[in-house]
VEXPAGU-34255 format. One line per 8 residues: number of its first residue (from 1); their letters; for each residue x, y, z of C-alpha. Coordinates in pm, whole numbers. Example, Ala and Ser with C-alpha at 12.3 -4.5 7.8 and 13.67 -1.06 7.14 Angstrom:
residues 2
1 = AS = 1230/-450/780  1367/-106/714
end
This chain:
residues 352
1 = MANHEVVI = 4/-24/-2  102/330/-77  230/568/221  137/905/22  -152/959/-178  -204/1298/-309  -592/1401/-411  -605/1732/-647
9 = HFNHSGRS = -958/1851/-715  -1075/2101/-1000  -1314/2354/-1060  -1471/2134/-1330  -1858/2113/-1445  -1989/1854/-1676  -1885/1503/-1736  -1587/1352/-1590
17 = SLLFQGSA = -1386/1102/-1751  -1025/931/-1727  -792/1135/-1904  -470/923/-1815  -389/635/-1605  -12/526/-1604  362/513/-1380  546/873/-1353
25 = EYRARLTQ = 909/796/-1282  1021/981/-935  1409/920/-923  1616/851/-1231  1779/504/-1259  1512/367/-1008  1266/81/-1143  984/218/-877
33 = ADTLRLYH = 708/428/-1053  440/581/-881  100/584/-1018  -107/850/-1191  -460/871/-1257  -610/1188/-1415  -958/1245/-1416  -1173/1603/-1576
41 = NYLTIEAN = -1239/1697/-1158  -979/1546/-982  -629/1367/-1020  -433/1122/-773  -90/1047/-709  -19/687/-548  328/713/-436  627/501/-120
49 = RSKVAKDP = 863/659/-13  1126/505/187  1113/828/395  836/1034/464  855/1376/483  701/1617/769  528/1840/466  600/1719/100
57 = LQSQNSTI = 421/2058/-5  664/2288/156  943/2189/33  1000/2217/-374  1315/1960/-372  1088/1681/-249  967/1396/-487  616/1456/-401
65 = YKQILKSL = 594/1828/-498  783/1724/-818  531/1498/-877  231/1734/-852  439/1966/-1069  396/1666/-1341  78/1614/-1302  -76/1947/-1322
73 = CLYYILCH = 108/2036/-1674  -14/1711/-1789  -351/1792/-1637  -379/2059/-1836  -244/1964/-2153  -526/1661/-2212  -762/1879/-2056  -716/2186/-2220
81 = RPNHLKSI = -935/2351/-2007  -825/2618/-1687  -977/2451/-1427  -882/2604/-1120  -764/2420/-844  -1024/2363/-526  -809/2172/-284  -506/1947/-270
89 = TVSIQRAN = -493/1652/-2  -171/1496/118  -257/1149/303  57/1024/472  124/687/649  326/738/946  582/487/1091  382/405/1358
97 = GTMECITE = 81/341/1151  -98/662/1194  -284/871/881  -196/1229/875  -379/1431/635  -272/1765/464  -502/1956/301  -463/2290/87
105 = LRSEIRQV = -786/2490/23  -826/2692/-273  -817/3063/-61  -426/2929/3  -329/2763/-352  -160/2977/-608  -355/2878/-920  -114/2791/-1223
113 = ISKTCILS = -300/2976/-1485  -601/3233/-1478  -953/3133/-1585  -936/3320/-1919  -658/3115/-2057  -781/2966/-2399  -571/2636/-2390  -739/2551/-2720
121 = SLLNIQPQ = -355/2533/-2929  -269/2227/-2670  -515/2035/-2849  -221/2013/-3129  -21/1782/-2904  -46/1441/-2937  -171/1288/-2596  26/958/-2647
129 = KAGVILQE = 344/1166/-2657  226/1406/-2370  379/1155/-2142  721/1181/-2142  702/1455/-1905  664/1190/-1655  1008/1031/-1735  1286/1160/-1468
137 = SDVGRSVL = 1531/1174/-1796  1701/1465/-1940  1460/1460/-2231  1154/1440/-2001  1249/1726/-1806  1327/1931/-2073  992/1836/-2214  816/1948/-1854
145 = YAATHLIK = 946/2260/-1871  916/2353/-2217  538/2266/-2154  535/2458/-1880  667/2785/-2074  406/2716/-2322  104/2669/-2088  222/2988/-1948
153 = SLDVQSSV = 285/3134/-2326  -108/3146/-2336  -172/3331/-1993  -6/3640/-2044  -116/3988/-2194  216/4109/-2309  324/3976/-2675  679/4017/-2600
161 = EIFERLWR = 599/3781/-2298  462/3578/-2500  757/3535/-2712  1014/3489/-2457  846/3207/-2267  810/3035/-2618  1149/3110/-2675  1217/2938/-2348
169 = AFNALYRA = 1014/2643/-2458  1163/2624/-2806  1533/2642/-2638  1472/2359/-2379  1355/2122/-2672  1611/2182/-2931  1879/2152/-2676  1709/1775/-2559
177 = FARQKTEH = 1715/1709/-2887  2087/1801/-3007  2264/1728/-2717  2531/1949/-2840  2757/2224/-2628  2678/2510/-2837  2331/2727/-2931  2481/2717/-3315
185 = DCQRQVRQ = 2586/2349/-3333  2227/2297/-3165  2044/2508/-3439  2227/2339/-3739  2097/2001/-3617  1743/2132/-3558  1763/2290/-3952  1856/1990/-4058
193 = HIMNNPNL = 1583/1791/-3885  1339/1982/-4029  1514/2043/-4413  1513/1637/-4368  1173/1502/-4222  922/1815/-4328  642/1560/-4192  778/1579/-3875
201 = FPHSLASV = 668/1961/-3855  331/1923/-3987  208/2259/-3822  477/2461/-3774  509/2466/-4183  172/2506/-4223  205/2848/-4053  477/2942/-4247
209 = SSLTTNDI = 309/2821/-4566  135/3107/-4739  342/3380/-4585  449/3579/-4904  772/3803/-4937  591/4153/-4835  428/3963/-4517  781/3885/-4368
217 = RQNTRWVQ = 893/4213/-4484  676/4435/-4333  644/4208/-4009  1034/4159/-3917  1357/4432/-3941  1571/4198/-4164  1827/4466/-4269  1908/4510/-3893
225 = MILNNYPA = 1927/4113/-3818  2202/4127/-4094  2403/4392/-3927  2369/4260/-3615  2447/3903/-3721  2712/4025/-3978  2882/4294/-3845  3214/4314/-4004
233 = QSNTNSFA = 3432/4219/-4319  3499/3901/-4105  3161/3770/-4119  3135/3797/-4505  3174/3412/-4522  2910/3315/-4298  2678/3560/-4440  2754/3408/-4817
241 = ASIQRNTD = 2622/3065/-4682  2360/3176/-4478  2217/3288/-4794  2296/2943/-4996  2168/2749/-4771  1806/2899/-4889  1624/2780/-5209  1329/2963/-5125
249 = ARILEIYR = 1241/3220/-5322  1053/3472/-5062  1354/3451/-4849  1563/3505/-5144  1386/3803/-5293  1433/3986/-4913  1842/3897/-4927  1791/4042/-5318
257 = QTLPIRKK = 1613/4387/-5167  1876/4386/-4879  2215/4257/-5045  2304/4642/-5120  2398/4660/-4768  2677/4425/-4763  2766/4470/-5138  3097/4586/-5084
265 = FLNNAGQL = 3202/4313/-4802  3066/4055/-5086  3286/4213/-5364  3527/4182/-5142  3511/3864/-5083  3453/3742/-5421  3130/3640/-5339  2888/3887/-5467
273 = SSINSHIN = 2864/3735/-5833  2791/3314/-5705  2527/3487/-5446  2342/3672/-5739  2335/3387/-5935  2193/3178/-5668  1954/3454/-5575  1825/3516/-5906
281 = TSIAANTR = 1812/3143/-5997  1577/3068/-5742  1344/3335/-5779  1347/3307/-6150  1200/2922/-6138  986/3057/-5822  1154/2789/-5603  930/2724/-5298
289 = CDQDLLST = 1060/2575/-4960  893/2601/-4649  1123/2406/-4448  1354/2720/-4552  1124/2984/-4482  1066/2777/-4145  1414/2775/-4048  1555/3107/-4138
297 = LSLRYMYF = 1255/3245/-3900  1292/3062/-3630  1670/2970/-3598  1792/3309/-3770  1534/3589/-3755  1348/3445/-3399  1709/3414/-3235  1830/3727/-3344
305 = MRNKIAHA = 1494/3875/-3160  1550/3675/-2882  1847/3812/-2816  1776/4165/-2840  1566/4114/-2549  1768/3885/-2314  2071/4066/-2321  1925/4397/-2291
313 = EKVDHGFS = 2067/4528/-2628  1742/4742/-2580  1520/4963/-2405  1292/4700/-2208  951/4637/-2378  717/4763/-2149  927/5057/-2101  686/5232/-2384
321 = FLRESTDH = 494/5560/-2419  267/5360/-2699  32/5111/-2710  148/4924/-3028  559/4940/-3069  733/4749/-3321  824/4516/-3117  485/4465/-3007
329 = AEAVWLAP = 374/4391/-3378  692/4184/-3473  628/3940/-3122  218/3914/-3242  338/3802/-3557  618/3580/-3488  452/3401/-3190  181/3168/-3388
337 = ILESLVID = 505/3002/-3602  676/2977/-3297  426/2830/-3105  355/2562/-3329  708/2487/-3381  705/2365/-2942  387/2165/-3080  581/1982/-3295
345 = MINISDTF = 914/1941/-3105  720/1822/-2791  487/1586/-3006  825/1420/-3123  1038/1404/-2836  990/1059/-2795  1241/1022/-3079  1508/1258/-2872
end
């Protein structure tokens, strides 16, 4: 018999059925696991521990506390409704055989998400893949972290905050996928995976498929990205390579329009003629490659935008006297693409 039982009740009206039943690991390399059951209006965790904590709800390092976090994350993914927590009860059987119940009522609970949070996009996460967050592994933890940031991105108003949370989710996923030491190497492997396996990225590729050159140009700061990423003559070979990796006519048209700012560097490096030829050939053929477009926007442009925010290379986005700033408009446009990419990555996380 389990010596710990956690029961969490939710404020849910209507039919309640079983959402999930399975095992949740609590220590790496251990064969034992807790039993988890999720319903629409409550969830239960049955656990055995060699040491019985005085109050597992008060220690964020306790395995019981961490199992509750995992369970709540999985609950919201599978239920996709912002049901509030009504109560949390932990029943503990002490060594002397006595039972003790610790209960946190609604008034004492900090809700994970607000009632107005719209979780419908979580329907795109495949239920059979979501269970990876219950694993005590590097991948399991990364997907858990990513999923929590994804869920919280659906519960904030600021478009820049939404983008930041989505980027954290994406960062956790692509580092777990690539398992490389540097950001550059991780991103390179993710790009190659997108190029080679478009069938694995249905939602994110669909989000960029209908974009036009004008859509992209009007909603991004392409010139600033080039100036930031390739500031000197010594960066010219990298700049040329980034163009030559692309075959999509929409992206290459933008490079054609913005090439004059680095024409001198390319000419000095003897690269201008070959770059112009590559661009013109793809534009003339009207080549479309959604994988190129997705990779360039997410791994090149969004990374540039993320660095500007994270490294305090610009005024804080909240320090603005206008309601509709450039940062706001840009984040609003990019967030749905990044959100769909995060969901696609979660759906293939069992292959990491």
